[in-house]
KEGU-151109 format. One record per residue: residue in one letter; x, y, z of N, C-alpha, C in turn. Coordinates in nm, 4 decimals. Each point is the difference from the previous one (the first is absolute). Layout:
ATOM   sevo        n.X        n.Y        n.Z       ca.X       ca.Y       ca.Z        c.X        c.Y        c.Z
ATOM      A          X          Y          Z          X          Y          Z          X          Y          Z
...
***
This chain:
ATOM   sevo        n.X        n.Y        n.Z       ca.X       ca.Y       ca.Z        c.X        c.Y        c.Z
ATOM      K    -0.1125     5.3236    -1.7831    -0.0932    -0.0688     0.0859    -0.0335     0.0905     0.1168
ATOM      T    -0.1303     0.0199     0.0216    -0.0421     0.0875     0.1083    -0.1452    -0.0278     0.0348
ATOM      I    -0.0388     0.0410     0.1185    -0.1406    -0.0053     0.0384    -0.0545     0.1410     0.0159
ATOM      K     0.0840     0.0995    -0.0315    -0.0404     0.1399     0.0088    -0.0728     0.0415    -0.1268
ATOM      R    -0.0930     0.0929     0.0151    -0.0757     0.0509    -0.1144     0.0727     0.1121    -0.0725
ATOM      T     0.1057     0.0506     0.0583     0.0687     0.1148    -0.0582     0.1339    -0.0397    -0.0613
ATOM      G     0.0466     0.0818    -0.0924     0.1301    -0.0223    -0.0608    -0.0004    -0.0906    -0.1215
ATOM      L    -0.1152    -0.0525    -0.0361    -0.0066    -0.0929    -0.1124    -0.0165     0.0702    -0.1354
ATOM      G    -0.0386     0.1268     0.0011    -0.0230     0.0734    -0.1244     0.1220     0.0058    -0.0896
ATOM      K     0.1185     0.0074     0.0612     0.1230     0.0065    -0.0804     0.0247    -0.1298    -0.0777
ATOM      S    -0.0604    -0.1091     0.0457     0.0176    -0.1293    -0.0673    -0.1134    -0.0347    -0.0964
ATOM      L    -0.0984     0.0871    -0.0096    -0.1144    -0.0250    -0.0888     0.0473    -0.0208    -0.1436
ATOM      F    -0.0395    -0.1097    -0.0618     0.0383    -0.0352    -0.1373     0.1513     0.0034    -0.0189
ATOM      F     0.0738    -0.0410     0.1014     0.1457     0.0160     0.0027     0.0689    -0.0515    -0.1263
ATOM      E    -0.0353    -0.1206    -0.0429     0.0720    -0.0623    -0.1120    -0.0213     0.0701    -0.1336
ATOM      I    -0.1081     0.0778    -0.0113    -0.0219     0.0731    -0.1247     0.0185     0.1512     0.0175
ATOM      R     0.0169     0.0444     0.1241     0.0224     0.1424     0.0290     0.1470     0.0360     0.0101
ATOM      Y     0.0830    -0.0999     0.0323     0.1431     0.0234     0.0191     0.0811    -0.0964    -0.0853
ATOM      D     0.1208     0.0429    -0.0369     0.0881    -0.0893    -0.0752     0.0778    -0.0891     0.0972
ATOM      E     0.0913    -0.0799    -0.0532     0.0758    -0.0953     0.0820     0.0876     0.0676     0.1051
ATOM      D     0.0346     0.1277    -0.0231     0.0825     0.0746     0.0944    -0.0825     0.0803     0.1009
ATOM      G    -0.1338    -0.0141    -0.0083    -0.0875     0.0705     0.0928    -0.0314     0.1429    -0.0407
ATOM      K     0.0359     0.0363    -0.1235    -0.0312     0.1349    -0.0499    -0.1370    -0.0012    -0.0659
ATOM      K    -0.0729     0.1110     0.0166    -0.1333     0.0100    -0.0590     0.0062    -0.0089    -0.1518
ATOM      I    -0.0936    -0.0750    -0.0557    -0.0152    -0.0080    -0.1451    -0.0909     0.1157    -0.0398
ATOM      E     0.0563     0.0984    -0.0669    -0.0728     0.1238    -0.0303    -0.1247    -0.0225    -0.0851
ATOM      K     0.0001    -0.1028    -0.0840    -0.1151    -0.0253    -0.0873    -0.1195    -0.0589     0.0741
ATOM      F     0.0231    -0.0519     0.1216    -0.1099    -0.0584     0.0763    -0.0914     0.1120     0.0471
ATOM      V    -0.1280    -0.0126    -0.0265    -0.0958     0.1086     0.0202    -0.0009     0.0566     0.1420
ATOM      L     0.0116    -0.0844     0.1008    -0.0052     0.0501     0.1375     0.1301     0.0674     0.0440
ATOM      N     0.1000     0.0018    -0.0886     0.1224     0.0741     0.0267    -0.0019     0.1367    -0.0682
ATOM      Q    -0.1083     0.0326    -0.0693    -0.0107     0.1251    -0.0751    -0.0956     0.0969     0.0683
ATOM      E     0.0280     0.1301    -0.0176    -0.0924     0.1044     0.0450    -0.1189     0.0031    -0.0941
ATOM      P    -0.1187     0.0213     0.0405    -0.0512     0.0120     0.1362    -0.0436    -0.1342     0.0579
ATOM      Y     0.0213    -0.1077    -0.0771    -0.0515    -0.1318     0.0398     0.0649    -0.0538     0.1271
ATOM      N     0.1199     0.0476     0.0326     0.0669    -0.0458     0.1228    -0.0697     0.0521     0.1258
ATOM      N    -0.0989     0.0867    -0.0181    -0.0807     0.0500     0.1117    -0.1464    -0.0411    -0.0146
ATOM      S    -0.0249    -0.1023    -0.0776    -0.1375    -0.0435    -0.0267    -0.0647    -0.0638     0.1219
ATOM      S    -0.1304     0.0191     0.0097    -0.0768    -0.0694     0.1030    -0.0960    -0.1001    -0.0641
ATOM      I    -0.0094     0.0050    -0.1341    -0.0846    -0.0921    -0.0763     0.0894    -0.0788    -0.0936
ATOM      L    -0.0193    -0.1318    -0.0041     0.0793    -0.0862    -0.0864    -0.0930    -0.0693    -0.0995
ATOM      L     0.0282     0.0157    -0.1291    -0.0762    -0.0642    -0.1069     0.0799    -0.1218    -0.0453
ATOM      V    -0.0621    -0.1184     0.0070     0.0736    -0.1242    -0.0249    -0.0793    -0.0959    -0.0881
ATOM      G     0.0663    -0.1088    -0.0395    -0.0625    -0.1019    -0.0836    -0.0753    -0.1045     0.0805
ATOM      K    -0.0381    -0.1060    -0.0700    -0.0823    -0.1077     0.0577     0.0709    -0.0744     0.1125
ATOM      N    -0.0817    -0.0532     0.0904     0.0438    -0.0893     0.1070     0.1093     0.0612     0.0872
ATOM      F    -0.0122     0.1280     0.0269     0.1017     0.0682     0.0795     0.0031    -0.0578     0.1408
ATOM      G     0.1198    -0.0165     0.0520     0.0177    -0.0538     0.1345     0.0134    -0.1503     0.0027
ATOM      C     0.0010    -0.0638    -0.1158     0.0152    -0.1454    -0.0072     0.1363    -0.0370     0.0599
ATOM      G     0.0007    -0.0931     0.0916     0.1237    -0.0401     0.0654     0.0318     0.0840     0.1224
ATOM      S    -0.0847     0.0982     0.0301     0.0228     0.0882     0.1146    -0.1024    -0.0285     0.1086
ATOM      S     0.0048    -0.1190     0.0559    -0.1026    -0.0375     0.0972     0.0263     0.0590     0.1377
ATOM      R     0.1218     0.0473     0.0250     0.0290     0.0613     0.1293    -0.0331     0.1478    -0.0053
ATOM      E    -0.0140     0.0593     0.1159    -0.0362     0.1412     0.0060     0.1152     0.0927    -0.0362
ATOM      H     0.1180    -0.0534    -0.0203     0.1138     0.0848    -0.0343    -0.0202     0.0735    -0.1321
ATOM      A    -0.0714    -0.0592    -0.0923    -0.0232     0.0661    -0.1294    -0.0829     0.1277     0.0182
ATOM      P    -0.1160    -0.0045     0.0666    -0.0711     0.1259     0.0241     0.0802     0.0971     0.0859
ATOM      W     0.0767    -0.0513     0.0970     0.0814     0.0873     0.0841     0.1018     0.0770    -0.0838
ATOM      A     0.0637    -0.0685    -0.0956     0.0995     0.0664    -0.0860    -0.0666     0.1075    -0.0851
ATOM      L    -0.1164    -0.0310    -0.0553    -0.0734     0.0982    -0.0800    -0.0394     0.1209     0.0841
ATOM      L    -0.0520    -0.0246     0.1189    -0.0392     0.1089     0.0901     0.1203     0.0845     0.0401
ATOM      D     0.1105    -0.0652     0.0314     0.1193     0.0719     0.0415     0.0550     0.0867    -0.1140
ATOM      F    -0.0194    -0.0446    -0.1227     0.0407     0.0792    -0.1171    -0.0922     0.1205    -0.0180
ATOM      G    -0.1253    -0.0131     0.0473    -0.0967     0.1088    -0.0123    -0.1240    -0.0366    -0.0796
ATOM      I    -0.0086    -0.1228    -0.0470    -0.1157    -0.0453    -0.0772    -0.1177    -0.0214     0.0951
ATOM      R    -0.1151     0.0570    -0.0341    -0.1212    -0.0145     0.0810    -0.1123    -0.0691    -0.0759
ATOM      C     0.0161    -0.0092    -0.1331    -0.1033    -0.0606    -0.0846     0.0673    -0.0700    -0.1167
ATOM      I    -0.0470    -0.1213    -0.0302     0.0505    -0.0759    -0.1142    -0.1186    -0.0316    -0.0894
ATOM      I     0.0159     0.0260    -0.1294    -0.1076    -0.0260    -0.0953     0.0477    -0.1085    -0.0958
ATOM      S    -0.0757    -0.1091    -0.0073     0.0380    -0.1163    -0.0800    -0.1245    -0.0689    -0.0550
ATOM      P     0.0148    -0.0748    -0.1108    -0.1133    -0.0792    -0.0493    -0.0324    -0.1174     0.0938
ATOM      S     0.1013    -0.0468     0.0760    -0.0211    -0.1100     0.0940     0.1157    -0.0037     0.0997
ATOM      F    -0.0279    -0.0582     0.1151     0.0989    -0.0114     0.1073     0.0064    -0.1436     0.0483
ATOM      A     0.1158    -0.0381     0.0535     0.0087    -0.1259     0.0733    -0.0837     0.0175     0.1270
ATOM      D    -0.0778    -0.1017     0.0357    -0.0964     0.0107     0.1102     0.0605     0.0433     0.1330
ATOM      I     0.1084    -0.0661     0.0423     0.0587     0.0310     0.1297     0.0529     0.1430     0.0000
ATOM      F     0.0673     0.0385    -0.1069     0.0519     0.1355    -0.0102    -0.1141     0.1019     0.0058
ATOM      Y    -0.1066    -0.0263    -0.0734    -0.1159     0.0898    -0.0052    -0.0544     0.0247     0.1410
ATOM      N    -0.0198    -0.1066     0.0749    -0.0529     0.0134     0.1364     0.0998     0.0646     0.0945
ATOM      N     0.1296    -0.0270    -0.0182     0.1017     0.0632     0.0837     0.0065     0.1507    -0.0242
ATOM      C    -0.0326     0.0429    -0.1197    -0.0045     0.1443    -0.0280    -0.1014     0.0666     0.0927
ATOM      F    -0.1204    -0.0525     0.0040    -0.1040     0.0573     0.0860     0.0422    -0.0036     0.1463
ATOM      K     0.0587    -0.1108     0.0431     0.0409    -0.0140     0.1395     0.1062     0.1023     0.0393
ATOM      N     0.0678     0.0541    -0.0995     0.1056     0.0979     0.0256    -0.0378     0.1416    -0.0438
ATOM      G    -0.1279     0.0210    -0.0283    -0.0465     0.1344    -0.0317     0.0270     0.0474    -0.1417
ATOM      M     0.0259    -0.0922    -0.0897     0.0261     0.0335    -0.1396    -0.1207    -0.0401    -0.0850
ATOM      L    -0.0316     0.0817    -0.0996    -0.1155    -0.0257    -0.0860     0.0419    -0.0684    -0.1298
ATOM      P    -0.0393    -0.1273    -0.0196     0.0207    -0.0654    -0.1299    -0.1286     0.0151    -0.0827
ATOM      I     0.0135     0.0531    -0.1194    -0.1160     0.0197    -0.0878     0.0121    -0.0929    -0.1193
ATOM      I    -0.1067    -0.0746    -0.0261    -0.0050    -0.0866    -0.1188    -0.0707     0.0789    -0.1098
ATOM      L     0.0694     0.0103    -0.1139    -0.0513     0.0813    -0.1096     0.0326    -0.0675    -0.1326
ATOM      D    -0.0841     0.0192    -0.0968     0.0188    -0.0516    -0.1349     0.1339     0.0486    -0.0583
ATOM      E     0.0672    -0.0877    -0.0753     0.1310     0.0331    -0.0580    -0.0039     0.1243    -0.0883
ATOM      K    -0.1066     0.0179    -0.0752    -0.0091     0.1170    -0.0884    -0.0055     0.1292     0.0806
ATOM      K    -0.0690    -0.0024     0.1120    -0.0068     0.1186     0.0857     0.1349     0.0275     0.0653
ATOM      I     0.0699    -0.1076     0.0380     0.1336     0.0169     0.0576     0.0932     0.0607    -0.1045
ATOM      E    -0.0083    -0.0472    -0.1224     0.0841     0.0545    -0.1073    -0.0297     0.1481    -0.0215
ATOM      E    -0.1256     0.0383     0.0101    -0.0371     0.1415    -0.0116     0.0661     0.0812     0.1130
ATOM      L     0.0006    -0.0552     0.1206     0.0655     0.0669     0.1129     0.1515     0.0074    -0.0201
ATOM      V     0.0585    -0.1069    -0.0532     0.1444    -0.0017    -0.0272     0.0352     0.1101    -0.0996
ATOM      Q    -0.0753     0.0086    -0.1087     0.0270     0.1026    -0.1012    -0.0153     0.1409     0.0584
ATOM      Y    -0.1008     0.0180     0.0827    -0.0210     0.1290     0.0660     0.1184     0.0326     0.0916
ATOM      S     0.0454    -0.0998     0.0769     0.1095     0.0222     0.0950     0.1324     0.0272    -0.0708
ATOM      K     0.0172    -0.0490    -0.1214     0.1231     0.0256    -0.0759     0.0161     0.1485    -0.0306
ATOM      R    -0.1090     0.0723     0.0023     0.0065     0.1456    -0.0190     0.0264     0.0694     0.1333
ATOM      K     0.0351    -0.0826     0.1007     0.0330     0.0476     0.1345    -0.1129     0.0811     0.0605
ATOM      K    -0.1194    -0.0505    -0.0244    -0.1202     0.0633     0.0536    -0.0428    -0.0699     0.1284
ATOM      H    -0.0769     0.0697     0.0793    -0.0457    -0.0466     0.1310    -0.1218    -0.0919    -0.0122
ATOM      I     0.0035    -0.1115     0.0710    -0.1131    -0.0927     0.0103    -0.0417    -0.0018     0.1472
ATOM      E    -0.1299     0.0042     0.0233    -0.0524     0.0042     0.1366    -0.0960    -0.1166     0.0217
ATOM      I    -0.0001    -0.0536     0.1200    -0.0931    -0.1058     0.0384    -0.0955     0.0560     0.1043
ATOM      N    -0.1291    -0.0120    -0.0247    -0.1004     0.0392     0.0983    -0.0677    -0.1289     0.0461
ATOM      L     0.0459    -0.0517     0.1137    -0.0526    -0.1261     0.0515    -0.1461     0.0121     0.0386
ATOM      A    -0.0369     0.1087     0.0648    -0.1390     0.0173     0.0439    -0.0966    -0.0088    -0.1174
ATOM      E     0.0370     0.0575    -0.1130    -0.0855    -0.0018    -0.1197     0.0340    -0.1150    -0.0944
ATOM      Q     0.1048    -0.0748     0.0339     0.0458    -0.1134    -0.0805     0.0264     0.0408    -0.1442
ATOM      E     0.0890     0.1000    -0.0149     0.0340     0.0439    -0.1343     0.1447     0.0459    -0.0089
ATOM      I     0.0528    -0.0181    -0.1201     0.1334     0.0460    -0.0347    -0.0209     0.1254    -0.0850
ATOM      I     0.0671     0.1070     0.0375    -0.0185     0.1278    -0.0687     0.1309     0.0371    -0.0687
ATOM      F    -0.0076     0.0251    -0.1302     0.1181     0.0434    -0.0746    -0.0462     0.0961    -0.1088
ATOM      G     0.0530     0.1215     0.0072    -0.0471     0.1039    -0.0908    -0.1473     0.0249     0.0259
ATOM      N    -0.0783     0.0024    -0.1061    -0.1453     0.0190     0.0156    -0.0755    -0.1325    -0.0076
ATOM      K     0.0730    -0.1120     0.0127    -0.0615    -0.1327    -0.0078    -0.0063    -0.0650     0.1377
ATOM      R    -0.0965    -0.0906     0.0111    -0.0172    -0.0779     0.1225    -0.0274    -0.1454    -0.0378
ATOM      I     0.0644    -0.0898     0.0731    -0.0239    -0.1431    -0.0184    -0.0495    -0.0549     0.1330
ATOM      K    -0.1148    -0.0634    -0.0015    -0.0551    -0.0635     0.1203     0.0698    -0.1340     0.0226
ATOM      F     0.0117    -0.0394     0.1270     0.0532    -0.1319     0.0327    -0.0833    -0.0614     0.1118
ATOM      E     0.0032    -0.1312     0.0071    -0.0740    -0.0754     0.1013     0.0925    -0.0366     0.1156
ATOM      I    -0.0573    -0.0055     0.1186     0.0741    -0.0436     0.1187    -0.1011    -0.0538     0.1010
ATOM      D     0.0395    -0.1013     0.0720    -0.0831    -0.0559     0.1062    -0.0310     0.1110     0.1007
ATOM      S    -0.1268     0.0141     0.0364    -0.0411     0.1111     0.0867     0.0652    -0.0058     0.1379
ATOM      F     0.0178    -0.1193     0.0563     0.0636    -0.0121     0.1311     0.1466     0.0426    -0.0072
ATOM      K     0.0718    -0.0472    -0.1028     0.1415     0.0359    -0.0157     0.0145     0.1499    -0.0264
ATOM      K    -0.0922     0.0550    -0.0762     0.0008     0.1444    -0.0265    -0.0137     0.0763     0.1308
ATOM      Q    -0.0962    -0.0388     0.0825    -0.0232     0.0700     0.1261     0.1212    -0.0117     0.0926
ATOM      C     0.0625    -0.1171     0.0020     0.1199    -0.0181     0.0824     0.1108     0.0954    -0.0446
ATOM      L     0.0191     0.0126    -0.1316     0.1019     0.0925    -0.0504    -0.0349     0.1447     0.0343
ATOM      L    -0.1253     0.0355    -0.0183    -0.0420     0.1375     0.0297     0.0153     0.0333     0.1482
ATOM      D    -0.0255    -0.0980     0.0858     0.0072     0.0220     0.1441     0.1379    -0.0314     0.0590
ATOM      G     0.0907    -0.0522    -0.0848     0.1338    -0.0342     0.0485     0.0013    -0.1185     0.0942
ATOM      L    -0.0879    -0.0975    -0.0240    -0.0113    -0.1165     0.0875     0.0736    -0.1204    -0.0562
ATOM      D     0.0878    -0.0603     0.0807     0.0621    -0.1263    -0.0351    -0.0629    -0.1092     0.0878
ATOM      D     0.0521    -0.1218    -0.0090    -0.0578    -0.1113     0.0759     0.0027     0.0250     0.1507
ATOM      I     0.1065     0.0594     0.0494     0.0102     0.0271     0.1441    -0.1032     0.1044     0.0412
ATOM      A    -0.0106     0.1061    -0.0781    -0.0985     0.1054     0.0321    -0.1421    -0.0551    -0.0042
ATOM      L    -0.0283    -0.0895    -0.0944    -0.1329    -0.0616    -0.0065    -0.0267    -0.0850     0.1240
ATOM      S     0.1030    -0.0711     0.0457    -0.0147    -0.0797     0.1221    -0.0231     0.0895     0.1207
ATOM      L     0.0731     0.1094     0.0075    -0.0137     0.0914     0.1138    -0.1379     0.0652     0.0053
ATOM      E    -0.0647     0.0123    -0.1140    -0.1370     0.0522    -0.0009    -0.0961    -0.0945     0.0719
ATOM      Q     0.0394    -0.1256     0.0142    -0.0839    -0.1011     0.0661     0.0458    -0.0282     0.1427
ATOM      L     0.0797     0.0890     0.0549     0.0596    -0.0222     0.1313    -0.1034    -0.0277     0.1092
ATOM      E    -0.1106     0.0714    -0.0018    -0.1036    -0.0203     0.1009    -0.0578    -0.1418    -0.0094
ATOM      K    -0.0281    -0.0452    -0.1220    -0.0532    -0.1358    -0.0194     0.1037    -0.1052     0.0389
ATOM      I     0.1259     0.0253    -0.0296     0.1070    -0.0938     0.0337     0.0124    -0.0116     0.1517
ATOM      S    -0.0004     0.1134     0.0673     0.0096     0.0000     0.1479    -0.1187    -0.0720     0.0622
ATOM      S    -0.1193     0.0255    -0.0535    -0.1206    -0.0663     0.0506     0.0116    -0.1513    -0.0172
ATOM      F     0.0444    -0.0445    -0.1150     0.0174    -0.1433    -0.0264     0.1008    -0.0599     0.0982
ATOM      E     0.1128     0.0669     0.0172     0.1038    -0.0507     0.0903    -0.0498    -0.0074     0.1440
ATOM      N    -0.0778     0.0997     0.0428    -0.0546    -0.0016     0.1361    -0.0971    -0.1166     0.0186
ATOM      K    -0.0860    -0.0232    -0.0981    -0.0946    -0.1128     0.0072     0.0756    -0.1324    -0.0001
ATOM      L     0.1030    -0.0091    -0.0830     0.0789    -0.1225    -0.0084     0.0685    -0.0286     0.1336
ATOM      E     0.0569     0.1010     0.0606     0.0675    -0.0177     0.1287    -0.0988    -0.0405     0.1096
ATOM      K    -0.1205     0.0553    -0.0075    -0.1036    -0.0303     0.0998    -0.0544    -0.1415    -0.0176
ATOM      N    -0.0266    -0.0396    -0.1259    -0.0632    -0.1296    -0.0278     0.0999    -0.1152    -0.0116
ATOM      K     0.1237     0.0305    -0.0382     0.1015    -0.1035    -0.0180     0.1349     0.0485     0.0554
ATOM      P     0.0110     0.0156     0.1297     0.1220     0.0582     0.0606     0.1253    -0.0839    -0.0251
ATOM      W    -0.0132    -0.1283    -0.0265     0.1154    -0.0854    -0.0216     0.0738     0.0327    -0.1312
ATOM      I    -0.0671     0.0727    -0.0907     0.0645     0.0344    -0.1275     0.1081     0.1052     0.0224
ATOM      N    -0.0252     0.0947     0.0884     0.1003     0.1045     0.0280     0.0944    -0.0514     0.1024
***
């Protein structure tokens, strides 16, 4: 239990990554080289289901994951990814399977957010993303940073409110 964003990576997928004695299960993909240093995670349907708190994206980020590719995501998890600077990509299962097979050869997969494409070998797969969320990721903006961009308007509103309704403050 924590409210910190750091230190959660060691607990990522704990019940399937470690045995009852806390030793790593060698067959688990994220315990193997080079996957234990992955920044892209290829997963199945409805990823993040049951992970409505931000701890799930925090654990993934702390492990080093920056992008998750799935056929579908749980809604709250999907939005929490963006709020924490992580890119969730929705992609057809057949394309994900192609990426999985490519990655089994321990080959490099690259994500180009600006061009909205996944690059592997000499192939490219396009993906869709909301333009506002894309821009926020590219600019490194979270909810607080977006609010701070409106600081002048906020101050103006507060000044008018204090002038017109002083009893509120």
